[in-house]
VMD Tcl script that builds the backbone (N, CA, C; Angstrom):
set m [mol new atoms 540]
animate dup $m
set s [atomselect $m all]
$s set {name element resname resid chain x y z} {
  {N N MET 1 A 15.206 75.649 81.672}
  {CA C MET 1 A 13.767 75.502 81.774}
  {C C MET 1 A 13.118 76.894 81.821}
  {N N GLU 2 A 12.018 77.021 81.132}
  {CA C GLU 2 A 11.280 78.280 81.055}
  {C C GLU 2 A 10.605 78.594 82.389}
  {N N SER 3 A 10.650 79.862 82.785}
  {CA C SER 3 A 10.017 80.302 84.031}
  {C C SER 3 A 8.513 80.470 83.822}
  {N N ARG 4 A 7.735 80.032 84.795}
  {CA C ARG 4 A 6.270 80.162 84.748}
  {C C ARG 4 A 5.776 80.756 86.051}
  {N N ASN 5 A 6.000 82.017 86.235}
  {CA C ASN 5 A 5.564 82.688 87.451}
  {C C ASN 5 A 4.102 83.087 87.339}
  {N N LYS 6 A 3.384 82.903 88.409}
  {CA C LYS 6 A 1.984 83.336 88.438}
  {C C LYS 6 A 1.921 84.840 88.236}
  {N N LEU 7 A 0.902 85.266 87.498}
  {CA C LEU 7 A 0.685 86.698 87.321}
  {C C LEU 7 A 0.067 87.281 88.588}
  {N N LYS 8 A 0.459 88.482 88.902}
  {CA C LYS 8 A -0.148 89.207 90.015}
  {C C LYS 8 A -1.472 89.791 89.537}
  {N N LEU 9 A -2.381 90.049 90.463}
  {CA C LEU 9 A -3.682 90.622 90.099}
  {C C LEU 9 A -3.525 91.890 89.270}
  {N N THR 10 A -2.530 92.706 89.604}
  {CA C THR 10 A -2.310 93.954 88.863}
  {C C THR 10 A -1.840 93.703 87.437}
  {N N GLU 11 A -1.324 92.512 87.149}
  {CA C GLU 11 A -0.839 92.173 85.812}
  {C C GLU 11 A -1.936 91.568 84.923}
  {N N LEU 12 A -3.096 91.280 85.491}
  {CA C LEU 12 A -4.173 90.643 84.725}
  {C C LEU 12 A -4.982 91.631 83.888}
  {N N ASN 13 A -4.812 92.934 84.137}
  {CA C ASN 13 A -5.505 93.976 83.374}
  {C C ASN 13 A -7.013 93.797 83.347}
  {N N ARG 14 A -7.592 93.461 84.478}
  {CA C ARG 14 A -9.035 93.282 84.573}
  {C C ARG 14 A -9.717 94.645 84.682}
  {N N PRO 15 A -10.859 94.807 84.036}
  {CA C PRO 15 A -11.564 96.093 84.143}
  {C C PRO 15 A -12.213 96.248 85.515}
  {N N ASP 16 A -12.391 97.494 85.933}
  {CA C ASP 16 A -13.184 97.730 87.137}
  {C C ASP 16 A -14.657 97.570 86.766}
  {N N ILE 17 A -15.536 97.567 87.760}
  {CA C ILE 17 A -16.959 97.275 87.497}
  {C C ILE 17 A -17.599 98.299 86.555}
  {N N PRO 18 A -17.402 99.617 86.735}
  {CA C PRO 18 A -18.011 100.550 85.769}
  {C C PRO 18 A -17.533 100.307 84.325}
  {N N THR 19 A -16.258 100.000 84.158}
  {CA C THR 19 A -15.743 99.714 82.814}
  {C C THR 19 A -16.332 98.412 82.291}
  {N N TYR 20 A -16.401 97.387 83.155}
  {CA C TYR 20 A -16.969 96.094 82.767}
  {C C TYR 20 A -18.403 96.267 82.255}
  {N N LYS 21 A -19.182 97.071 82.940}
  {CA C LYS 21 A -20.593 97.243 82.559}
  {C C LYS 21 A -20.739 97.885 81.186}
  {N N GLN 22 A -19.698 98.586 80.722}
  {CA C GLN 22 A -19.734 99.227 79.407}
  {C C GLN 22 A -19.234 98.324 78.275}
  {N N LEU 23 A -18.618 97.201 78.620}
  {CA C LEU 23 A -18.073 96.300 77.596}
  {C C LEU 23 A -19.184 95.641 76.783}
  {N N ASP 24 A -18.896 95.320 75.515}
  {CA C ASP 24 A -19.832 94.557 74.693}
  {C C ASP 24 A -19.974 93.169 75.288}
  {N N LYS 25 A -21.199 92.721 75.429}
  {CA C LYS 25 A -21.483 91.411 76.026}
  {C C LYS 25 A -21.841 90.398 74.946}
  {N N LEU 26 A -21.663 89.123 75.291}
  {CA C LEU 26 A -22.167 88.067 74.416}
  {C C LEU 26 A -23.689 88.162 74.393}
  {N N PRO 27 A -24.314 87.887 73.262}
  {CA C PRO 27 A -25.778 87.997 73.171}
  {C C PRO 27 A -26.465 86.790 73.823}
  {N N ILE 28 A -26.155 86.588 75.099}
  {CA C ILE 28 A -26.654 85.421 75.833}
  {C C ILE 28 A -27.225 85.848 77.170}
  {N N VAL 29 A -28.420 85.342 77.464}
  {CA C VAL 29 A -29.008 85.441 78.795}
  {C C VAL 29 A -29.036 84.029 79.354}
  {N N VAL 30 A -28.526 83.866 80.563}
  {CA C VAL 30 A -28.568 82.579 81.251}
  {C C VAL 30 A -29.806 82.570 82.132}
  {N N VAL 31 A -30.631 81.546 81.987}
  {CA C VAL 31 A -31.858 81.409 82.776}
  {C C VAL 31 A -31.678 80.219 83.718}
  {N N LEU 32 A -31.801 80.486 85.020}
  {CA C LEU 32 A -31.686 79.426 86.025}
  {C C LEU 32 A -33.088 79.040 86.480}
  {N N ASP 33 A -33.479 77.823 86.147}
  {CA C ASP 33 A -34.819 77.302 86.395}
  {C C ASP 33 A -34.835 76.517 87.715}
  {N N ASN 34 A -35.175 77.215 88.795}
  {CA C ASN 34 A -35.347 76.575 90.108}
  {C C ASN 34 A -34.083 75.873 90.624}
  {N N ILE 35 A -32.993 76.602 90.668}
  {CA C ILE 35 A -31.721 76.065 91.159}
  {C C ILE 35 A -31.713 76.146 92.686}
  {N N ARG 36 A -31.377 75.025 93.325}
  {CA C ARG 36 A -31.403 74.943 94.797}
  {C C ARG 36 A -30.128 75.446 95.451}
  {N N SER 37 A -28.985 75.128 94.884}
  {CA C SER 37 A -27.703 75.378 95.522}
  {C C SER 37 A -27.212 76.808 95.297}
  {N N MET 38 A -26.982 77.494 96.404}
  {CA C MET 38 A -26.460 78.851 96.303}
  {C C MET 38 A -25.022 78.859 95.812}
  {N N SER 39 A -24.280 77.798 96.044}
  {CA C SER 39 A -22.924 77.686 95.480}
  {C C SER 39 A -22.989 77.616 93.952}
  {N N ASN 40 A -23.942 76.869 93.431}
  {CA C ASN 40 A -24.123 76.816 91.983}
  {C C ASN 40 A -24.491 78.185 91.426}
  {N N ILE 41 A -25.371 78.884 92.097}
  {CA C ILE 41 A -25.790 80.214 91.644}
  {C C ILE 41 A -24.583 81.149 91.617}
  {N N GLY 42 A -23.793 81.134 92.681}
  {CA C GLY 42 A -22.597 81.972 92.723}
  {C C GLY 42 A -21.618 81.636 91.612}
  {N N SER 43 A -21.445 80.345 91.341}
  {CA C SER 43 A -20.552 79.916 90.264}
  {C C SER 43 A -21.050 80.391 88.908}
  {N N VAL 44 A -22.357 80.371 88.705}
  {CA C VAL 44 A -22.932 80.862 87.450}
  {C C VAL 44 A -22.638 82.356 87.292}
  {N N PHE 45 A -22.762 83.112 88.368}
  {CA C PHE 45 A -22.427 84.539 88.303}
  {C C PHE 45 A -20.962 84.735 87.910}
  {N N ARG 46 A -20.084 83.983 88.538}
  {CA C ARG 46 A -18.651 84.148 88.291}
  {C C ARG 46 A -18.286 83.778 86.849}
  {N N THR 47 A -18.840 82.696 86.332}
  {CA C THR 47 A -18.595 82.302 84.947}
  {C C THR 47 A -19.203 83.316 83.983}
  {N N SER 48 A -20.384 83.828 84.318}
  {CA C SER 48 A -21.033 84.842 83.475}
  {C C SER 48 A -20.179 86.096 83.382}
  {N N ASP 49 A -19.565 86.484 84.492}
  {CA C ASP 49 A -18.660 87.633 84.485}
  {C C ASP 49 A -17.459 87.343 83.579}
  {N N ALA 50 A -16.875 86.169 83.709}
  {CA C ALA 50 A -15.666 85.824 82.950}
  {C C ALA 50 A -15.889 85.861 81.447}
  {N N PHE 51 A -17.105 85.505 80.994}
  {CA C PHE 51 A -17.363 85.405 79.557}
  {C C PHE 51 A -18.357 86.448 79.047}
  {N N LEU 52 A -18.528 87.527 79.815}
  {CA C LEU 52 A -19.303 88.689 79.366}
  {C C LEU 52 A -20.734 88.341 78.942}
  {N N ILE 53 A -21.426 87.598 79.792}
  {CA C ILE 53 A -22.825 87.254 79.541}
  {C C ILE 53 A -23.684 88.503 79.768}
  {N N THR 54 A -24.687 88.691 78.932}
  {CA C THR 54 A -25.538 89.881 79.008}
  {C C THR 54 A -26.269 89.989 80.333}
  {N N GLU 55 A -26.902 88.873 80.766}
  {CA C GLU 55 A -27.750 88.937 81.964}
  {C C GLU 55 A -28.044 87.524 82.459}
  {N N ILE 56 A -28.398 87.435 83.731}
  {CA C ILE 56 A -28.842 86.178 84.326}
  {C C ILE 56 A -30.284 86.378 84.804}
  {N N HIS 57 A -31.149 85.407 84.512}
  {CA C HIS 57 A -32.510 85.396 85.047}
  {C C HIS 57 A -32.585 84.310 86.112}
  {N N LEU 58 A -32.913 84.712 87.314}
  {CA C LEU 58 A -33.053 83.809 88.457}
  {C C LEU 58 A -34.544 83.533 88.633}
  {N N CYS 59 A -34.948 82.268 88.542}
  {CA C CYS 59 A -36.370 81.950 88.488}
  {C C CYS 59 A -36.785 80.966 89.576}
  {N N GLY 60 A -38.026 81.159 90.058}
  {CA C GLY 60 A -38.619 80.225 91.015}
  {C C GLY 60 A -37.892 80.225 92.342}
  {N N ILE 61 A -37.448 79.038 92.775}
  {CA C ILE 61 A -36.796 78.909 94.085}
  {C C ILE 61 A -35.334 79.358 94.069}
  {N N THR 62 A -34.832 79.761 92.915}
  {CA C THR 62 A -33.447 80.216 92.805}
  {C C THR 62 A -33.247 81.446 93.688}
  {N N SER 63 A -32.287 81.377 94.593}
  {CA C SER 63 A -32.005 82.504 95.493}
  {C C SER 63 A -31.397 83.669 94.722}
  {N N THR 64 A -31.511 84.856 95.308}
  {CA C THR 64 A -31.004 86.068 94.683}
  {C C THR 64 A -29.991 86.768 95.588}
  {N N PRO 65 A -29.098 87.551 94.980}
  {CA C PRO 65 A -28.218 88.406 95.783}
  {C C PRO 65 A -29.047 89.513 96.447}
  {N N PRO 66 A -28.545 90.139 97.469}
  {CA C PRO 66 A -27.324 89.789 98.178}
  {C C PRO 66 A -27.564 88.575 99.074}
  {N N ASN 67 A -26.587 87.698 99.084}
  {CA C ASN 67 A -26.687 86.482 99.867}
  {C C ASN 67 A -25.267 85.991 100.164}
  {N N LYS 68 A -24.985 85.777 101.430}
  {CA C LYS 68 A -23.641 85.378 101.852}
  {C C LYS 68 A -23.185 84.092 101.164}
  {N N GLU 69 A -24.088 83.112 101.032}
  {CA C GLU 69 A -23.725 81.833 100.414}
  {C C GLU 69 A -23.435 81.993 98.919}
  {N N ILE 70 A -24.200 82.823 98.226}
  {CA C ILE 70 A -23.936 83.090 96.803}
  {C C ILE 70 A -22.601 83.807 96.663}
  {N N HIS 71 A -22.360 84.771 97.539}
  {CA C HIS 71 A -21.140 85.579 97.478}
  {C C HIS 71 A -19.873 84.723 97.611}
  {N N LYS 72 A -19.947 83.634 98.382}
  {CA C LYS 72 A -18.763 82.779 98.591}
  {C C LYS 72 A -18.169 82.290 97.277}
  {N N THR 73 A -19.010 81.966 96.312}
  {CA C THR 73 A -18.493 81.484 95.024}
  {C C THR 73 A -18.533 82.568 93.946}
  {N N ALA 74 A -19.415 83.531 94.063}
  {CA C ALA 74 A -19.507 84.597 93.058}
  {C C ALA 74 A -18.331 85.566 93.162}
  {N N LEU 75 A -17.804 85.743 94.376}
  {CA C LEU 75 A -16.657 86.633 94.613}
  {C C LEU 75 A -16.829 88.016 93.990}
  {N N GLY 76 A -18.018 88.596 94.153}
  {CA C GLY 76 A -18.263 89.952 93.670}
  {C C GLY 76 A -18.918 90.041 92.307}
  {N N ALA 77 A -19.070 88.917 91.600}
  {CA C ALA 77 A -19.665 88.948 90.260}
  {C C ALA 77 A -21.133 89.354 90.288}
  {N N THR 78 A -21.773 89.285 91.453}
  {CA C THR 78 A -23.167 89.742 91.547}
  {C C THR 78 A -23.239 91.257 91.377}
  {N N ASP 79 A -22.109 91.945 91.535}
  {CA C ASP 79 A -22.069 93.399 91.329}
  {C C ASP 79 A -21.806 93.762 89.877}
  {N N SER 80 A -21.175 92.867 89.119}
  {CA C SER 80 A -20.821 93.187 87.736}
  {C C SER 80 A -21.838 92.662 86.722}
  {N N VAL 81 A -22.434 91.514 86.974}
  {CA C VAL 81 A -23.347 90.893 86.004}
  {C C VAL 81 A -24.785 91.318 86.290}
  {N N ALA 82 A -25.455 91.794 85.261}
  {CA C ALA 82 A -26.865 92.183 85.394}
  {C C ALA 82 A -27.712 90.936 85.659}
  {N N TRP 83 A -28.739 91.088 86.501}
  {CA C TRP 83 A -29.620 89.963 86.796}
  {C C TRP 83 A -31.017 90.473 87.120}
  {N N ARG 84 A -31.976 89.556 86.962}
  {CA C ARG 84 A -33.377 89.814 87.316}
  {C C ARG 84 A -33.956 88.559 87.942}
  {N N TYR 85 A -34.993 88.766 88.740}
  {CA C TYR 85 A -35.689 87.635 89.348}
  {C C TYR 85 A -37.093 87.522 88.745}
  {N N PHE 86 A -37.533 86.283 88.518}
  {CA C PHE 86 A -38.884 85.978 88.028}
  {C C PHE 86 A -39.480 84.892 88.924}
  {N N ASN 87 A -40.725 85.075 89.351}
  {CA C ASN 87 A -41.403 84.050 90.150}
  {C C ASN 87 A -41.530 82.743 89.385}
  {N N GLU 88 A -41.771 82.844 88.100}
  {CA C GLU 88 A -41.963 81.672 87.245}
  {C C GLU 88 A -40.996 81.728 86.069}
  {N N THR 89 A -40.396 80.610 85.742}
  {CA C THR 89 A -39.467 80.544 84.615}
  {C C THR 89 A -40.185 80.901 83.320}
  {N N ASN 90 A -41.458 80.523 83.205}
  {CA C ASN 90 A -42.241 80.856 81.997}
  {C C ASN 90 A -42.280 82.359 81.745}
  {N N ASP 91 A -42.311 83.159 82.812}
  {CA C ASP 91 A -42.335 84.619 82.646}
  {C C ASP 91 A -41.037 85.106 82.000}
  {N N SER 92 A -39.916 84.541 82.421}
  {CA C SER 92 A -38.624 84.884 81.809}
  {C C SER 92 A -38.615 84.466 80.343}
  {N N VAL 93 A -39.025 83.242 80.069}
  {CA C VAL 93 A -39.019 82.728 78.698}
  {C C VAL 93 A -39.909 83.576 77.791}
  {N N ASN 94 A -41.093 83.932 78.264}
  {CA C ASN 94 A -42.001 84.759 77.448}
  {C C ASN 94 A -41.393 86.122 77.150}
  {N N LEU 95 A -40.782 86.746 78.147}
  {CA C LEU 95 A -40.125 88.037 77.939}
  {C C LEU 95 A -39.012 87.908 76.902}
  {N N LEU 96 A -38.194 86.877 77.041}
  {CA C LEU 96 A -37.072 86.692 76.116}
  {C C LEU 96 A -37.546 86.373 74.706}
  {N N LYS 97 A -38.621 85.592 74.578}
  {CA C LYS 97 A -39.187 85.319 73.245}
  {C C LYS 97 A -39.637 86.619 72.593}
  {N N ASN 98 A -40.286 87.474 73.388}
  {CA C ASN 98 A -40.749 88.770 72.865}
  {C C ASN 98 A -39.588 89.676 72.476}
  {N N GLN 99 A -38.410 89.410 73.014}
  {CA C GLN 99 A -37.205 90.182 72.677}
  {C C GLN 99 A -36.358 89.469 71.620}
  {N N ASN 100 A -36.968 88.478 70.964}
  {CA C ASN 100 A -36.348 87.739 69.856}
  {C C ASN 100 A -35.127 86.910 70.238}
  {N N TYR 101 A -35.129 86.391 71.456}
  {CA C TYR 101 A -34.090 85.448 71.847}
  {C C TYR 101 A -34.482 84.058 71.369}
  {N N LYS 102 A -33.512 83.277 70.935}
  {CA C LYS 102 A -33.730 81.860 70.635}
  {C C LYS 102 A -33.657 81.140 71.983}
  {N N ILE 103 A -34.703 80.405 72.332}
  {CA C ILE 103 A -34.802 79.737 73.632}
  {C C ILE 103 A -34.207 78.339 73.513}
  {N N ILE 104 A -33.127 78.109 74.288}
  {CA C ILE 104 A -32.418 76.830 74.228}
  {C C ILE 104 A -32.311 76.253 75.634}
  {N N SER 105 A -32.903 75.093 75.821}
  {CA C SER 105 A -32.755 74.387 77.098}
  {C C SER 105 A -31.564 73.449 77.006}
  {N N ILE 106 A -30.870 73.295 78.120}
  {CA C ILE 106 A -29.756 72.354 78.205}
  {C C ILE 106 A -30.280 71.160 78.997}
  {N N GLU 107 A -30.490 70.059 78.283}
  {CA C GLU 107 A -31.159 68.908 78.905}
  {C C GLU 107 A -30.956 67.679 78.027}
  {N N GLN 108 A -31.208 66.518 78.578}
  {CA C GLN 108 A -31.182 65.263 77.830}
  {C C GLN 108 A -32.621 64.910 77.481}
  {N N THR 109 A -32.947 64.978 76.191}
  {CA C THR 109 A -34.312 64.692 75.752}
  {C C THR 109 A -34.270 63.911 74.440}
  {N N THR 110 A -35.443 63.417 74.047}
  {CA C THR 110 A -35.551 62.884 72.699}
  {C C THR 110 A -35.355 64.074 71.763}
  {N N ASN 111 A -34.666 63.887 70.690}
  {CA C ASN 111 A -34.427 64.908 69.680}
  {C C ASN 111 A -33.545 66.075 70.151}
  {N N SER 112 A -32.802 65.893 71.250}
  {CA C SER 112 A -31.855 66.944 71.620}
  {C C SER 112 A -30.703 66.921 70.613}
  {N N ILE 113 A -30.034 68.068 70.494}
  {CA C ILE 113 A -28.891 68.215 69.593}
  {C C ILE 113 A -27.629 68.208 70.453}
  {N N MET 114 A -26.652 67.415 70.072}
  {CA C MET 114 A -25.399 67.407 70.808}
  {C C MET 114 A -24.715 68.763 70.659}
  {N N LEU 115 A -24.198 69.253 71.748}
  {CA C LEU 115 A -23.617 70.595 71.804}
  {C C LEU 115 A -22.599 70.831 70.691}
  {N N HIS 116 A -21.746 69.870 70.433}
  {CA C HIS 116 A -20.704 70.074 69.432}
  {C C HIS 116 A -21.257 70.151 68.001}
  {N N HIS 117 A -22.510 69.740 67.789}
  {CA C HIS 117 A -23.128 69.834 66.465}
  {C C HIS 117 A -23.842 71.166 66.246}
  {N N PHE 118 A -24.070 71.911 67.315}
  {CA C PHE 118 A -24.813 73.172 67.211}
  {C C PHE 118 A -23.872 74.321 66.856}
  {N N LYS 119 A -24.281 75.133 65.913}
  {CA C LYS 119 A -23.507 76.301 65.500}
  {C C LYS 119 A -24.338 77.565 65.741}
  {N N PRO 120 A -24.026 78.320 66.808}
  {CA C PRO 120 A -24.750 79.574 67.010}
  {C C PRO 120 A -24.454 80.537 65.860}
  {N N LYS 121 A -25.442 81.360 65.518}
  {CA C LYS 121 A -25.290 82.282 64.406}
  {C C LYS 121 A -24.945 83.675 64.936}
  {N N PRO 122 A -23.880 84.258 64.412}
  {CA C PRO 122 A -23.569 85.636 64.809}
  {C C PRO 122 A -24.768 86.541 64.529}
  {N N GLY 123 A -25.045 87.443 65.448}
  {CA C GLY 123 A -26.175 88.351 65.295}
  {C C GLY 123 A -27.448 87.863 65.963}
  {N N GLU 124 A -27.536 86.563 66.285}
  {CA C GLU 124 A -28.702 86.045 67.003}
  {C C GLU 124 A -28.490 86.174 68.497}
  {N N LYS 125 A -29.602 86.258 69.227}
  {CA C LYS 125 A -29.561 86.317 70.691}
  {C C LYS 125 A -30.056 84.983 71.228}
  {N N TYR 126 A -29.411 84.520 72.316}
  {CA C TYR 126 A -29.711 83.204 72.870}
  {C C TYR 126 A -30.041 83.288 74.348}
  {N N ALA 127 A -31.084 82.564 74.744}
  {CA C ALA 127 A -31.409 82.354 76.158}
  {C C ALA 127 A -31.099 80.894 76.442}
  {N N LEU 128 A -30.160 80.667 77.351}
  {CA C LEU 128 A -29.743 79.304 77.684}
  {C C LEU 128 A -30.321 78.946 79.046}
  {N N ILE 129 A -31.157 77.906 79.075}
  {CA C ILE 129 A -31.870 77.536 80.289}
  {C C ILE 129 A -31.221 76.321 80.927}
  {N N PHE 130 A -30.884 76.473 82.202}
  {CA C PHE 130 A -30.287 75.403 82.988}
  {C C PHE 130 A -31.245 75.052 84.112}
  {N N GLY 131 A -31.496 73.750 84.303}
  {CA C GLY 131 A -32.541 73.309 85.213}
  {C C GLY 131 A -32.072 72.879 86.585}
  {N N ASN 132 A -33.056 72.599 87.393}
  {CA C ASN 132 A -32.910 72.146 88.772}
  {C C ASN 132 A -31.956 70.959 88.866}
  {N N GLU 133 A -31.182 70.921 89.947}
  {CA C GLU 133 A -30.159 69.900 90.146}
  {C C GLU 133 A -30.710 68.471 90.151}
  {N N VAL 134 A -31.958 68.289 90.550}
  {CA C VAL 134 A -32.550 66.947 90.610}
  {C C VAL 134 A -33.481 66.697 89.427}
  {N N ASN 135 A -34.363 67.636 89.146}
  {CA C ASN 135 A -35.421 67.432 88.155}
  {C C ASN 135 A -35.116 67.997 86.773}
  {N N GLY 136 A -34.048 68.753 86.633}
  {CA C GLY 136 A -33.714 69.335 85.338}
  {C C GLY 136 A -34.634 70.478 84.962}
  {N N VAL 137 A -34.683 70.767 83.677}
  {CA C VAL 137 A -35.528 71.841 83.150}
  {C C VAL 137 A -36.981 71.381 83.173}
  {N N GLU 138 A -37.868 72.263 83.638}
  {CA C GLU 138 A -39.311 71.945 83.689}
  {C C GLU 138 A -39.811 71.534 82.309}
  {N N GLN 139 A -40.725 70.547 82.265}
  {CA C GLN 139 A -41.263 70.066 80.990}
  {C C GLN 139 A -41.938 71.186 80.197}
  {N N SER 140 A -42.674 72.068 80.859}
  {CA C SER 140 A -43.347 73.166 80.137}
  {C C SER 140 A -42.328 74.077 79.458}
  {N N ILE 141 A -41.156 74.242 80.075}
  {CA C ILE 141 A -40.104 75.068 79.482}
  {C C ILE 141 A -39.484 74.338 78.292}
  {N N LEU 142 A -39.273 73.031 78.431}
  {CA C LEU 142 A -38.774 72.242 77.296}
  {C C LEU 142 A -39.723 72.367 76.110}
  {N N ASN 143 A -41.018 72.313 76.380}
  {CA C ASN 143 A -42.029 72.419 75.322}
  {C C ASN 143 A -41.988 73.775 74.636}
  {N N ASP 144 A -41.628 74.830 75.372}
  {CA C ASP 144 A -41.558 76.184 74.820}
  {C C ASP 144 A -40.206 76.518 74.195}
  {N N SER 145 A -39.248 75.613 74.327}
  {CA C SER 145 A -37.908 75.880 73.808}
  {C C SER 145 A -37.867 75.733 72.288}
  {N N ASP 146 A -37.025 76.537 71.666}
  {CA C ASP 146 A -36.809 76.416 70.223}
  {C C ASP 146 A -36.008 75.158 69.914}
  {N N LEU 147 A -35.109 74.804 70.823}
  {CA C LEU 147 A -34.361 73.567 70.687}
  {C C LEU 147 A -33.744 73.202 72.025}
  {N N VAL 148 A -33.269 71.976 72.093}
  {CA C VAL 148 A -32.627 71.467 73.309}
  {C C VAL 148 A -31.229 70.992 72.933}
  {N N LEU 149 A -30.255 71.467 73.700}
  {CA C LEU 149 A -28.871 71.029 73.519}
  {C C LEU 149 A -28.505 70.060 74.628}
  {N N GLU 150 A -27.696 69.082 74.270}
  {CA C GLU 150 A -27.232 68.085 75.240}
  {C C GLU 150 A -25.713 68.048 75.219}
  {N N ILE 151 A -25.115 67.986 76.393}
  {CA C ILE 151 A -23.666 67.843 76.504}
  {C C ILE 151 A -23.345 66.350 76.434}
  {N N PRO 152 A -22.537 65.938 75.456}
  {CA C PRO 152 A -22.197 64.514 75.373}
  {C C PRO 152 A -21.465 64.058 76.635}
  {N N GLN 153 A -21.810 62.871 77.093}
  {CA C GLN 153 A -21.158 62.290 78.265}
  {C C GLN 153 A -20.856 60.831 77.958}
  {N N PHE 154 A -19.740 60.333 78.487}
  {CA C PHE 154 A -19.272 59.014 78.088}
  {C C PHE 154 A -19.045 58.050 79.250}
  {N N GLY 155 A -19.239 58.510 80.479}
  {CA C GLY 155 A -19.008 57.656 81.641}
  {C C GLY 155 A -20.280 56.997 82.139}
  {N N THR 156 A -20.232 56.543 83.373}
  {CA C THR 156 A -21.361 55.824 83.963}
  {C C THR 156 A -22.425 56.767 84.522}
  {N N LYS 157 A -22.095 58.012 84.756}
  {CA C LYS 157 A -23.065 58.983 85.275}
  {C C LYS 157 A -23.800 59.625 84.114}
  {N N HIS 158 A -24.990 60.100 84.372}
  {CA C HIS 158 A -25.806 60.670 83.308}
  {C C HIS 158 A -26.095 62.147 83.517}
  {N N SER 159 A -25.323 62.781 84.401}
  {CA C SER 159 A -25.562 64.204 84.627}
  {C C SER 159 A -24.282 64.891 85.079}
  {N N LEU 160 A -24.271 66.201 84.914}
  {CA C LEU 160 A -23.183 67.055 85.378}
  {C C LEU 160 A -23.762 68.097 86.321}
  {N N ASN 161 A -22.933 68.597 87.220}
  {CA C ASN 161 A -23.357 69.692 88.083}
  {C C ASN 161 A -23.743 70.878 87.204}
  {N N ILE 162 A -24.764 71.622 87.627}
  {CA C ILE 162 A -25.262 72.733 86.804}
  {C C ILE 162 A -24.186 73.771 86.527}
  {N N SER 163 A -23.334 74.067 87.503}
  {CA C SER 163 A -22.304 75.079 87.252}
  {C C SER 163 A -21.262 74.559 86.261}
  {N N ILE 164 A -21.005 73.264 86.260}
  {CA C ILE 164 A -20.091 72.670 85.285}
  {C C ILE 164 A -20.741 72.687 83.900}
  {N N SER 165 A -22.006 72.286 83.827}
  {CA C SER 165 A -22.734 72.312 82.550}
  {C C SER 165 A -22.729 73.706 81.951}
  {N N MET 166 A -23.023 74.689 82.796}
  {CA C MET 166 A -23.077 76.068 82.328}
  {C C MET 166 A -21.711 76.490 81.793}
  {N N GLY 167 A -20.635 76.156 82.513}
  {CA C GLY 167 A -19.296 76.518 82.058}
  {C C GLY 167 A -18.954 75.897 80.713}
  {N N ILE 168 A -19.302 74.638 80.525}
  {CA C ILE 168 A -19.031 73.946 79.261}
  {C C ILE 168 A -19.790 74.617 78.121}
  {N N VAL 169 A -21.080 74.863 78.317}
  {CA C VAL 169 A -21.917 75.435 77.265}
  {C C VAL 169 A -21.478 76.866 76.936}
  {N N ILE 170 A -21.222 77.666 77.956}
  {CA C ILE 170 A -20.819 79.054 77.715}
  {C C ILE 170 A -19.472 79.098 76.992}
  {N N TRP 171 A -18.531 78.265 77.407}
  {CA C TRP 171 A -17.230 78.234 76.718}
  {C C TRP 171 A -17.411 77.824 75.255}
  {N N ASP 172 A -18.263 76.834 75.001}
  {CA C ASP 172 A -18.525 76.388 73.637}
  {C C ASP 172 A -19.110 77.537 72.806}
  {N N PHE 173 A -20.098 78.238 73.346}
  {CA C PHE 173 A -20.703 79.375 72.634}
  {C C PHE 173 A -19.661 80.474 72.424}
  {N N TYR 174 A -18.861 80.738 73.436}
  {CA C TYR 174 A -17.850 81.790 73.329}
  {C C TYR 174 A -16.878 81.470 72.188}
  {N N LEU 175 A -16.404 80.250 72.157}
  {CA C LEU 175 A -15.483 79.859 71.084}
  {C C LEU 175 A -16.129 79.991 69.713}
  {N N LYS 176 A -17.364 79.559 69.590}
  {CA C LYS 176 A -18.034 79.572 68.302}
  {C C LYS 176 A -18.442 80.982 67.862}
  {N N LEU 177 A -18.761 81.855 68.822}
  {CA C LEU 177 A -19.170 83.214 68.467}
  {C C LEU 177 A -17.991 84.180 68.366}
  {N N LYS 178 A -16.999 83.998 69.184}
  {CA C LYS 178 A -15.860 84.917 69.210}
  {C C LYS 178 A -14.681 84.425 68.385}
  {N N VAL 179 A -14.627 83.128 68.103}
  {CA C VAL 179 A -13.558 82.486 67.350}
  {C C VAL 179 A -12.203 82.996 67.818}
  {N N LEU 180 A -11.797 82.470 68.971}
  {CA C LEU 180 A -10.508 82.880 69.560}
  {C C LEU 180 A -9.347 82.598 68.641}
}
mol reanalyze $m
mol bondsrecalc $m
mol representation Tube
mol addrep $m
């Protein structure tokens, strides 16, 4: 039988924070629209670090680092991933539109596109908006979005945790843009 020993941290060849900050990032900004759970926020930071996301925009009631509760799940990713805070999600969206980002909300709506049908274009920049755990993405933000992506679901529930949704969408974009 083949041996499957866990790799030691020293064997993972992870960059230190100064080196990480110099790496080429995916052309993606994650926008958190009024996220309540600090565990979710920390998880978004950690996933953003893992997949080289350009920046995170924390909007509205979304808590910001430094924060002990965020740190529990971020495990230091708040030091590696660039982030900004905006009082209103619309301010983030307007800034990103002016910087030629394609604004994409992740939500279940009429005329949403299933994630597996969407093909991101190399060279384009994307702002991916994830909404509040109860109310989802604000309607005004949906109205300002270039398009809405939906994660297909097949069970009895009609929603996923925001950190799970973000992980699914980011992995999908990573595969399609980086072609592993």
